C-alpha positions in Angstrom: -0.3 -0.2 -0.3 2.7 2.4 0.9 4.5 2.1 -2.6 1.2 2.5 -4.4 0.6 5.5 -2.1 4.1 6.9 -2.9 3.9 6.0 -6.8 0.6 8.4 -6.8 2.0 11.2 -4.8 5.1 11.3 -7.5 2.3 11.5 -10.3 0.4 13.8 -8.8 3.8 16.2 -7.8 5.1 15.5 -11.5 7.9 13.9 -9.8 8.6 17.2 -7.9 11.5 19.0 -9.8 14.8 20.3 -8.0 14.2 23.7 -6.5 17.1 25.2 -8.0 14.8 25.3 -11.2 12.8 28.5 -9.2 9.7 26.5 -10.0 6.7 28.1 -9.6 4.1 25.1 -10.2 5.1 22.7 -7.2 2.5 20.5 -5.6 3.4 19.0 -2.8 2.1 15.5 -2.1 -0.3 16.7 1.1 -1.7 19.5 -0.9 -5.8 19.7 -0.4 -7.8 18.7 -3.4 -8.3 21.2 -5.2 -4.8 22.2 -5.3 -4.0 19.6 -8.1 -3.7 21.2 -11.5 -6.5 20.9 -14.0 -6.6 18.9 -16.8 -5.8 21.3 -19.6 -2.6 22.3 -20.7 -1.6 26.2 -20.3 -0.3 28.7 -22.9 1.1 32.1 -22.0 1.4 35.3 -23.9 3.2 38.9 -23.2 0.6 41.7 -24.0 0.7 45.4 -23.9 -2.3 47.6 -22.9 -2.1 51.3 -23.1 -4.4 53.8 -21.6 -4.1 57.1 -23.2 -4.1 60.5 -21.0 -4.4 58.9 -17.5 -3.8 61.7 -14.9 0.1 61.5 -14.2 0.1 61.3 -10.6 4.1 61.6 -10.1 3.8 64.7 -12.4 0.6 65.8 -10.3 3.0 66.4 -7.3 4.9 69.3 -9.1 1.2 70.9 -9.4 -1.9 70.6 -12.1 -3.1 67.7 -13.4 -1.2 66.6 -16.2 -1.9 63.5 -18.1 0.3 60.6 -19.9 0.0 57.3 -21.7 0.1 54.8 -18.9 1.4 51.2 -20.4 0.3 47.9 -18.4 3.2 45.6 -19.6 1.1 42.0 -18.8 1.1 38.3 -19.0 -1.7 36.2 -20.0 -2.2 32.8 -19.1 -4.8 30.7 -20.5 -6.3 27.4 -21.5 -4.4 25.8 -24.2 -4.9 24.0 -27.4 -5.3 19.9 -27.0 -1.7 18.5 -27.3 0.4 21.6 -26.2 3.4 20.9 -24.9 3.7 22.0 -21.5 7.4 24.0 -20.3 8.3 27.4 -20.3 10.8 29.6 -18.0 10.0 33.4 -17.2 13.2 35.7 -16.9 12.6 38.3 -14.3 14.1 40.0 -11.4 14.1 40.4 -8.1 12.5 42.4 -5.2 16.2 44.1 -4.9 15.1 45.4 -8.6 18.3 44.5 -10.0 19.3 40.5 -9.4 17.8 38.5 -12.6 16.3 35.6 -11.9 14.5 32.6 -13.9 11.2 31.1 -13.4 9.9 27.7 -14.1 6.6 26.9 -15.1 4.2 25.0 -16.7 2.7 27.1 -19.4 3.7 27.4 -23.0 4.9 30.2 -24.7 2.2 31.8 -26.8 0.6 28.1 -27.6 -2.6 28.4 -29.0 -5.8 28.9 -27.2 -8.4 25.7 -26.6 -11.7 26.3 -27.9 -14.1 27.6 -26.1 -14.5 30.6 -23.8 -13.2 31.1 -20.3 -13.9 33.5 -17.4 -11.4 35.9 -16.8 -9.2 36.2 -13.4 -7.2 39.8 -12.9 -4.2 39.1 -10.7 -2.7 42.3 -8.9 0.6 42.5 -7.3 1.8 44.1 -3.8 4.1 47.5 -3.4 6.3 46.2 -5.3 5.9 43.4 -7.2 5.9 42.3 -10.6 3.0 40.2 -12.8 5.1 36.7 -11.6 4.7 37.3 -7.8 1.4 35.0 -7.9 2.1 33.2 -11.2 1.8 30.0 -9.1 -1.9 31.0 -9.2 -2.0 31.9 -12.8 -0.8 28.8 -14.1 -2.5 26.6 -11.7 -6.4 28.8 -12.8 -5.5 28.5 -16.0 -5.4 24.7 -16.3 -8.7 24.5 -14.7 -10.7 26.6 -17.5 -9.6 30.1 -16.5 -8.2 33.5 -18.4 -5.5 34.8 -16.0 -4.3 38.6 -16.5 -1.3 40.1 -14.2 -0.1 43.2 -15.2 3.7 44.7 -14.2 1.8 47.9 -12.7 3.7 51.2 -13.6 5.4 53.4 -10.5 4.9 49.6 -8.2 7.2 47.5 -9.8 10.8 46.4 -8.5 12.5 48.4 -10.7 9.8 51.2 -10.9 9.1 51.5 -7.6 8.0 55.5 -7.4 6.1 57.3 -4.9 3.4 55.6 -3.1 1.0 57.8 -4.1 0.7 56.5 -7.2 -0.3 53.3 -6.5 -2.9 55.0 -3.6 -4.5 56.5 -6.8 -3.9 53.9 -9.8 -4.4 50.7 -8.5 -8.1 50.1 -9.0 -8.3 52.3 -11.8 -5.7 49.9 -13.5 -7.7 47.0 -12.6 -10.5 48.5 -14.0 -8.3 49.0 -17.1 -7.4 45.4 -17.6 -10.7 44.2 -17.2 -11.7 46.6 -20.4 -8.7 45.7 -22.4 -9.3 42.3 -21.9 -12.8 42.7 -23.0 -12.0 44.4 -26.4 -9.1 41.8 -26.8 -9.4 40.5 -30.6 -7.9 37.2 -32.0 -8.0 34.3 -30.7 -7.1 35.1 -27.5 -10.2 37.6 -27.1 -12.5 34.5 -28.5 -10.7 32.4 -25.8 -11.8 35.3 -23.0 -15.1 35.6 -21.3 -14.8 39.1 -19.8 -18.5 38.9 -18.8 -17.7 36.8 -15.6 -14.9 38.0 -14.0 -12.9 38.4 -10.5 -10.3 40.2 -8.9 -7.6 38.8 -7.0 -5.1 41.2 -5.4 -2.4 40.8 -2.9 -1.6 43.7 -0.2 -1.5 47.3 -2.8 -3.8 44.6 -5.0 -6.0 43.8 -2.3 -6.5 47.4 -1.7 -7.4 48.0 -5.3 -9.6 45.5 -5.3 -11.6 46.0 -2.5 -12.2 49.9 -4.0 -12.9 48.1 -7.8 -15.3 45.7 -5.9 -17.4 48.8 -4.3 -15.7 49.9 -1.2 -15.0 53.6 -1.7 -12.7 55.6 0.4 -13.4 57.1 3.8 -13.5 60.8 4.3 -10.1 60.3 6.6 -8.5 58.8 3.3 -9.6 61.7 1.1 -8.6 64.5 3.8 -5.4 63.2 5.3 -2.3 65.5 5.0 0.5 63.6 6.6 2.2 61.1 6.2 3.0 63.0 2.8 2.8 59.4 1.2 -0.8 59.2 2.0 -1.8 61.9 0.5 -1.8 62.0 -3.3 -1.7 65.8 -4.6 -5.0 67.7 -6.2 -7.5 65.7 -4.5 -6.7 62.5 -7.0 -8.2 60.2 -4.5 -11.6 61.7 -4.5 -12.8 59.6 -7.6 -12.0 56.5 -5.2 -14.7 58.1 -2.5 -17.5 56.1 -1.1 -20.5 57.2 -2.3 -19.4 59.6 -5.3 -20.5 59.0 -8.8 -17.0 58.6 -10.1 -16.5 55.5 -7.6 -20.0 54.3 -8.8 -19.3 54.3 -12.6 -15.7 52.4 -11.6 -17.3 49.6 -10.2 -18.3 47.1 -12.7 -21.2 44.5 -12.8 -18.8 42.0 -14.7 -16.7 41.5 -12.0 -18.7 38.7 -10.1 -16.3 37.6 -7.1 -13.2 39.6 -5.3 -10.2 37.8 -3.3 -8.2 40.1 -1.5 -5.1 38.7 0.1 -3.7 40.8 3.0 -5.4 43.6 1.9 -3.8 47.1 2.7 -5.7 50.3 4.2 -8.1 49.5 6.7 -5.2 49.9 9.5 -4.7 53.5 8.1 -8.6 54.0 8.1 -8.8 54.0 4.2 -12.2 52.7 4.6 -15.1 53.0 7.2 -17.6 51.0 8.0 -20.0 52.4 5.6 -17.5 52.5 2.8 -16.9 48.5 3.6 -20.6 48.5 3.3 -20.8 49.3 0.0 -19.4 46.2 -1.2 -21.6 43.7 -2.4 -19.6 41.5 -4.5 -19.0 37.8 -3.2 -15.6 38.5 -1.0 -12.8 35.8 0.0 -10.1 37.3 2.6 -6.7 35.6 2.9 -4.5 36.5 6.0 -1.8 35.7 8.4 -2.4 36.0 11.9 0.9 38.1 12.7 0.4 40.4 9.9 2.0 43.2 11.0 1.8 45.1 7.6 -1.8 45.2 6.6 -2.4 44.4 10.4 -4.6 41.1 11.0 -7.0 43.1 13.4 -7.6 45.3 10.5 -8.4 42.5 8.3 -10.7 41.4 10.5 -12.4 44.8 10.7 -12.8 44.5 7.0 -14.6 40.8 7.3 -16.8 42.3 9.7 -17.7 45.3 8.3 -18.4 44.0 4.4 -22.0 43.2 5.6 -23.6 43.7 2.5 -21.8 40.4 1.0 -21.5 36.8 2.0 -17.5 36.6 2.9 -15.3 34.5 3.9 -11.6 34.7 6.0 -8.8 32.5 5.6 -6.2 32.4 8.4 -3.0 31.3 8.6 -1.8 30.8 12.1 1.4 32.6 12.9 2.0 33.6 9.4 3.0 37.2 8.6 2.3 39.3 5.5 3.2 36.9 2.8 0.8 34.5 3.7 0.3 32.2 0.5 0.1 35.2 -2.2 4.0 35.0 -3.6 5.9 32.5 -5.2 8.7 30.7 -3.1 11.8 32.4 -2.9 13.9 31.9 -6.2 17.3 30.8 -5.4 19.0 33.9 -6.1 16.9 35.6 -3.4 18.8 33.9 -0.9 22.2 35.4 -1.0 22.8 39.2 0.2 21.9 42.1 -2.4 24.0 45.2 -2.0 21.2 47.0 -3.4 19.1 46.2 -0.3 21.7 45.7 2.3 19.8 42.2 3.3 18.6 38.9 1.2 15.6 39.7 -1.2 14.4 36.3 0.5 12.0 38.1 3.3 9.9 39.3 0.2 8.7 36.1 -0.6 8.5 33.5 2.5 7.5 33.5 5.5 9.0 32.7 8.8 6.5 30.0 9.8 5.1 28.1 7.1 6.4 26.6 3.9 5.6 28.7 1.1 4.7 25.8 -1.2 2.0 24.5 1.2 0.6 28.1 1.3 0.4 28.5 -2.4 -1.4 25.2 -2.7 -3.9 25.8 0.1 -4.4 29.5 -1.6 -5.2 27.7 -5.0 -7.8 25.0 -3.3 -9.6 27.6 -1.7 -9.4 30.4 -5.0 -10.5 27.0 -7.1 -13.7 26.5 -5.1 -14.8 29.9 -4.6 -14.5 31.1 -7.8 -15.5 28.0 -9.3 -19.0 29.0 -7.5 -19.0 32.5 -8.5 -17.5 32.9 -12.0 -19.0 29.3 -13.5 -22.0 28.5 -11.3 -20.5 25.1 -10.0 -22.3 24.9 -6.7 -20.8 21.2 -6.2 -17.8 23.6 -4.8 -19.7 24.8 -1.9 -19.0 22.1 0.7 -15.3 23.4 0.4 -16.5 26.0 2.1 -18.4 24.9 4.7 -16.2 24.0 7.2 -16.1 24.3 11.0 -14.0 27.4 11.9 -11.0 25.8 13.4 -9.3 23.1 11.5 -7.8 21.7 14.8 -11.2 20.9 15.8 -11.6 18.7 12.9 -12.5 15.0 13.3 -11.2 12.5 11.1 -13.3 9.3 11.3 -14.0 6.8 8.4 -16.2 3.9 8.6 -14.9 0.2 7.6 -15.2 0.9 3.8 -13.2 4.0 4.0 -16.0 6.3 3.4 -16.7 9.5 6.0 -19.1 8.7 8.8 -21.4 10.8 11.1 -18.3 12.0 13.4 -16.0 12.9 10.6 -15.5 16.9 10.4 -12.4 16.9 8.7 -11.9 19.8 6.3 -13.4 18.7 2.9 -10.6 17.7 0.2 -7.8 18.0 3.0 -5.8 15.0 3.7 -5.9 13.4 7.1 -3.3 15.2 9.9 -2.9 18.1 6.8 -5.2 21.1 8.1 -3.5 22.2 10.7 -2.7 26.1 11.6 -5.7 26.9 9.9 -9.1 28.8 10.1 -11.5 29.7 7.8 -14.8 31.6 9.0 -17.8 32.6 7.0 -20.5 35.2 7.8 -23.7 35.8 5.6 -25.1 38.6 4.0 -26.8 40.8 6.7 -24.4 40.1 9.6 
């Protein structure tokens, strides 16, 4: 029996390649069920989208409201045609903005898309980050029938990190622009994209943008703040994101059916109040580490408590910090000291307590269930979210033929002894 289990695990993990390859597609043998890759091969393409005459926040700091073309460089992952051979690499840089690294995945560069139309997922990185920071999730979702677009958000990337005010003003607007751009995409990839059924998945400042784009307009405190300077964009440029305003209402889009916010930044600095959060009506999955000291776990719990107009979930990694689940495993080059940072960039990707691959797999599992429900109408995935809150309270109990019996309360899809250190809470709309 042990040999059979090991053989099955080897098949699922695809022989677990060497970590030195900087693989983004690893699946642990103890991963929850829905973390496993889907049945479809994956393609990936680069695409630039330019928003003409966007307000230039950096230049506006010198006075006025100048505009400029804003170009978002993206990678788009998608289900590929049957018979597509997997395997590609991604050449990028580390958090220090200078050190090159190569990531290895399972997508095929510029492959022909599969026949059909697939829901759209927008992935949005933190500050700083880039389009590959959540590429593990992008490839995984594409293998399950989603088109996934991730941008390098200008002024918010490793080699283009500029004033924080730009990210505050632009992030939700970038996300809306990506949705519009993907909806207008022509050719075979445009035909494969169903932008009428879309979700936004954001990490840190990406989560900040996703909540705004999802309907949570900013508070008066955020708009009127003058200190610190980085939190106060010039010329009232945050006003268009204000709760209750016409500009914010026009930003929110009915094509977005669900929001996943991972360690979302902002509530700890009162960028939202209860009234603004109550305007979010999209189904919401929040993800956080209980020791997040950047976005602050108690503030994320406030978001969970105050988004009362929608059904929402909160997945908590006990003792994890701000990097819970979203970043790819730290590339091998990130373990070395960076002269430009004065430290190893490892801490940008990794968590001191949790294994990155395990966190990635858990995120893949829950995001798959959540998006399948809300973008594909797959009600069979609902039981994966109907869980006792504390995984540690789960009981593994099977009858003689291996079927869960009445005493079994272990988290669905998790192998025995694998749902440790996790909480999953749900509040329905109105509570």
